[in-house]
C-alpha positions in Angstrom: -17.7 26.4 -15.3 -15.5 28.2 -12.7 -13.4 31.1 -13.8 -9.6 30.9 -14.1 -8.9 33.1 -11.0 -10.6 30.6 -8.6 -8.8 27.7 -10.3 -5.4 29.4 -9.8 -6.3 30.2 -6.2 -7.2 26.6 -5.5 -3.9 25.6 -7.0 -2.0 28.0 -4.7 -3.8 26.7 -1.7 -3.1 23.1 -2.7 0.6 24.0 -3.3 0.8 25.6 0.2 -0.8 22.5 1.7 1.7 20.3 0.0 4.6 22.5 1.2 3.4 22.3 4.8 3.0 18.5 4.6 6.5 18.2 3.2 7.9 20.5 5.8 6.2 18.5 8.6 7.6 15.3 7.2 11.1 16.8 7.0 10.8 18.0 10.6 9.9 14.5 11.8 13.0 13.1 10.0 15.2 15.8 11.5 13.8 15.1 15.0 15.1 11.5 14.7 18.6 12.8 14.1 18.8 14.7 17.4 21.6 13.6 19.8 20.5 10.7 22.0 17.9 9.4 19.5 20.3 6.4 18.7 19.6 5.1 22.2 15.9 5.4 21.7 16.2 3.6 18.3 18.2 0.8 19.9 15.6 0.4 22.7 12.8 0.2 20.1 14.7 -2.4 18.2 15.4 -4.5 21.3 11.8 -4.4 22.4 10.6 -5.5 18.9 13.2 -8.3 18.8 12.1 -9.4 22.3 8.4 -9.4 21.3 9.2 -11.4 18.1 11.0 -14.2 19.9 8.8 -17.3 20.5 8.5 -18.3 24.1 9.3 -21.9 25.0 8.0 -21.7 28.5 5.2 -24.0 29.6 2.5 -22.4 31.6 3.3 -22.5 35.3 5.6 -25.5 35.3 9.3 -25.5 36.1 11.6 -28.1 34.7 14.1 -29.9 37.0 17.3 -31.2 35.8 18.1 -34.8 36.7 20.9 -35.0 39.3 
């Protein structure tokens, strides 16, 4: 059975790893709040909406309207 000192050390390392992970996640969230990121967000939404629309075009044929 491992002694208590190595168990405490492992917990400290794990706690530090968790703090770094949380700090990285917060940094990514702050990055999205930079000025100008609203435009990028809108572009992403527009691209996703365009990709989600079904296309009604037939392959290679154009439709003429009756005169």
